[in-house]
C-alpha positions as CSV (number, residue, x, y, z in Angstrom):
1,M,-11.6,-44.3,-25.5
2,S,-8.7,-46.8,-25.8
3,T,-5.2,-45.9,-27.1
4,K,-5.9,-47.8,-30.2
5,A,-8.9,-45.6,-30.9
6,W,-6.9,-42.5,-30.4
7,M,-4.2,-43.8,-32.6
8,I,-6.8,-44.4,-35.2
9,I,-8.2,-41.1,-35.0
10,G,-4.8,-39.3,-35.1
11,A,-3.8,-41.3,-38.2
12,V,-6.9,-40.3,-40.1
13,V,-6.5,-36.6,-38.9
14,L,-2.6,-36.6,-39.9
15,G,-3.5,-38.4,-43.2
16,I,-5.9,-35.6,-44.0
17,I,-3.5,-32.8,-43.2
18,F,-0.6,-34.5,-45.2
19,L,-3.0,-34.9,-48.3
20,S,-4.4,-31.4,-48.3
21,S,-0.9,-30.1,-48.2
22,L,0.5,-32.4,-50.7
23,G,0.9,-29.9,-53.4
24,A,2.8,-27.6,-51.1
25,V,5.0,-30.5,-50.2
26,I,5.8,-31.3,-53.8
27,G,6.6,-27.6,-54.6
28,L,8.8,-27.5,-51.4
29,G,10.6,-30.6,-52.7
30,V,11.0,-29.0,-56.4
31,G,12.1,-25.7,-54.9
32,A,14.7,-27.4,-52.7
33,A,16.0,-29.6,-55.7
34,L,16.3,-26.3,-58.0
35,A,18.1,-24.6,-55.1
36,Y,20.7,-27.4,-54.6
37,L,21.0,-28.0,-58.3
38,G,21.7,-24.2,-58.7
39,W,24.2,-23.9,-55.8
40,R,26.0,-27.2,-56.8
41,Q,26.6,-26.2,-60.6
42,A,27.3,-22.4,-59.5
43,T,30.3,-23.6,-57.5
44,L,31.5,-26.0,-60.0
45,S,31.3,-23.7,-63.1
46,E,34.3,-21.8,-64.2
47,S,32.7,-19.4,-66.6
48,I,31.3,-16.2,-65.3
49,V,28.2,-16.4,-67.6
50,M,27.3,-20.0,-66.5
51,K,27.8,-19.0,-62.7
52,V,25.2,-16.2,-63.3
53,L,22.8,-18.5,-65.0
54,W,23.2,-21.2,-62.2
55,W,22.8,-18.4,-59.6
56,M,19.7,-17.1,-61.2
57,I,18.4,-20.9,-61.1
58,L,19.2,-20.8,-57.4
59,V,17.4,-17.7,-56.6
60,I,14.2,-19.4,-58.7
61,G,14.4,-22.4,-56.6
62,V,14.6,-20.4,-53.3
63,C,11.6,-18.4,-54.4
64,V,9.7,-21.6,-55.3
65,G,10.8,-23.1,-51.8
66,I,9.5,-19.9,-50.0
67,S,6.2,-19.9,-51.8
68,S,5.6,-23.5,-50.7
69,L,6.6,-23.0,-46.9
70,P,3.2,-24.4,-45.8
71,G,4.4,-27.7,-47.2
72,I,6.6,-27.9,-43.8
73,I,3.2,-28.5,-42.2
74,G,2.6,-31.5,-44.4
75,V,6.2,-32.7,-43.7
76,I,5.6,-32.6,-40.1
77,A,2.3,-34.4,-40.5
78,L,4.1,-37.3,-42.4
79,Y,6.7,-37.4,-39.8
80,L,4.2,-37.7,-36.8
81,L,2.3,-40.3,-39.0
82,I,5.4,-42.4,-39.4
83,K,6.0,-42.0,-35.7
84,L,2.3,-43.0,-35.0
85,Y,2.8,-46.0,-37.1
86,E,6.0,-47.2,-35.2
87,K,4.0,-46.7,-31.9
88,W,1.2,-48.7,-33.3
89,K,3.6,-51.6,-34.3
90,E,5.3,-51.4,-30.9
91,T,1.8,-51.6,-29.0
92,K,0.9,-54.6,-31.4
93,L,4.1,-56.5,-30.6
94,Y,3.5,-56.6,-26.8
95,S,-0.1,-57.2,-26.8
96,Y,-1.1,-59.6,-23.9
97,E,-4.5,-60.3,-25.2
98,D,-5.6,-63.9,-25.7
Protein backbone atom coordinates (compact mmCIF):
# COMPACT_ATOMS: atom_id res chain seq x y z
CA MET A 1 0.00 0.00 0.00
CA SER A 2 1.13 3.52 -0.67
CA THR A 3 2.01 6.10 1.93
CA LYS A 4 -1.12 8.12 1.23
CA ALA A 5 -3.33 5.09 1.83
CA TRP A 6 -1.68 4.52 5.20
CA MET A 7 -2.18 8.18 6.03
CA ILE A 8 -5.89 7.96 5.21
CA ILE A 9 -6.29 4.82 7.32
CA GLY A 10 -4.41 6.48 10.17
CA ALA A 11 -6.57 9.59 9.92
CA VAL A 12 -9.77 7.54 10.08
CA VAL A 13 -8.55 5.55 13.09
CA LEU A 14 -7.37 8.67 14.96
CA GLY A 15 -10.61 10.45 14.13
CA ILE A 16 -12.65 7.59 15.56
CA ILE A 17 -10.51 7.51 18.72
CA PHE A 18 -10.88 11.26 19.20
CA LEU A 19 -14.63 11.27 18.62
CA SER A 20 -15.15 8.32 20.97
CA SER A 21 -13.33 10.10 23.78
CA LEU A 22 -14.76 13.57 23.10
CA GLY A 23 -16.85 13.56 26.29
CA ALA A 24 -13.80 12.80 28.40
CA VAL A 25 -11.82 15.52 26.61
CA ILE A 26 -14.55 18.06 27.39
CA GLY A 27 -14.65 16.88 31.01
CA LEU A 28 -10.89 17.21 31.24
CA GLY A 29 -11.08 20.77 29.92
CA VAL A 30 -13.86 21.72 32.35
CA GLY A 31 -11.95 20.20 35.25
CA ALA A 32 -8.78 22.05 34.29
CA ALA A 33 -10.70 25.32 33.95
CA LEU A 34 -12.34 24.89 37.36
CA ALA A 35 -9.03 24.01 38.99
CA TYR A 36 -7.31 27.01 37.43
CA LEU A 37 -10.15 29.35 38.38
CA GLY A 38 -10.16 28.05 41.95
CA TRP A 39 -6.39 28.37 42.32
CA ARG A 40 -6.26 31.82 40.76
CA GLN A 41 -9.09 33.23 42.86
CA ALA A 42 -7.82 31.56 46.05
CA THR A 43 -4.47 33.28 45.67
CA LEU A 44 -6.13 36.65 45.06
CA SER A 45 -8.72 36.47 47.86
CA GLU A 46 -8.06 38.13 51.17
CA SER A 47 -10.99 36.72 53.15
CA ILE A 48 -10.53 33.32 54.81
CA VAL A 49 -14.10 32.31 53.95
CA MET A 50 -13.57 33.10 50.25
CA LYS A 51 -10.21 31.28 50.26
CA VAL A 52 -11.91 28.17 51.64
CA LEU A 53 -14.67 28.45 49.01
CA TRP A 54 -12.19 28.82 46.17
CA TRP A 55 -10.06 25.92 47.45
CA MET A 56 -13.20 23.76 47.49
CA ILE A 57 -13.83 24.72 43.86
CA LEU A 58 -10.21 23.85 43.09
CA VAL A 59 -10.63 20.41 44.67
CA ILE A 60 -13.85 19.84 42.70
CA GLY A 61 -12.02 20.79 39.49
CA VAL A 62 -9.17 18.40 40.26
CA CYS A 63 -11.66 15.59 40.96
CA VAL A 64 -13.46 16.26 37.67
CA GLY A 65 -10.11 16.27 35.87
CA ILE A 66 -9.02 13.01 37.45
CA SER A 67 -12.32 11.34 36.59
CA SER A 68 -11.87 12.44 32.97
CA LEU A 69 -8.32 11.12 32.70
CA PRO A 70 -9.11 8.93 29.64
CA GLY A 71 -9.53 12.23 27.82
CA ILE A 72 -5.74 12.35 27.57
CA ILE A 73 -5.99 9.57 24.99
CA GLY A 74 -8.32 11.78 22.96
CA VAL A 75 -5.96 14.75 23.25
CA ILE A 76 -3.06 12.58 22.08
CA ALA A 77 -5.17 11.33 19.16
CA LEU A 78 -6.01 14.92 18.19
CA TYR A 79 -2.32 15.88 18.36
CA LEU A 80 -1.36 12.94 16.16
CA LEU A 81 -4.16 13.80 13.75
CA ILE A 82 -2.82 17.35 13.41
CA LYS A 83 0.73 16.05 12.83
CA LEU A 84 -0.62 13.60 10.23
CA TYR A 85 -2.39 16.46 8.45
CA GLU A 86 0.84 18.48 8.40
CA LYS A 87 2.67 15.48 6.94
CA TRP A 88 -0.10 15.08 4.33
CA LYS A 89 0.30 18.71 3.26
CA GLU A 90 4.06 18.26 3.09
CA THR A 91 3.78 15.23 0.82
CA LYS A 92 1.22 17.03 -1.33
CA LEU A 93 3.48 20.07 -1.62
CA TYR A 94 6.45 18.10 -2.96
CA SER A 95 4.56 15.76 -5.26
CA TYR A 96 6.39 15.18 -8.55
CA GLU A 97 3.48 13.57 -10.37
CA ASP A 98 2.37 15.11 -13.66
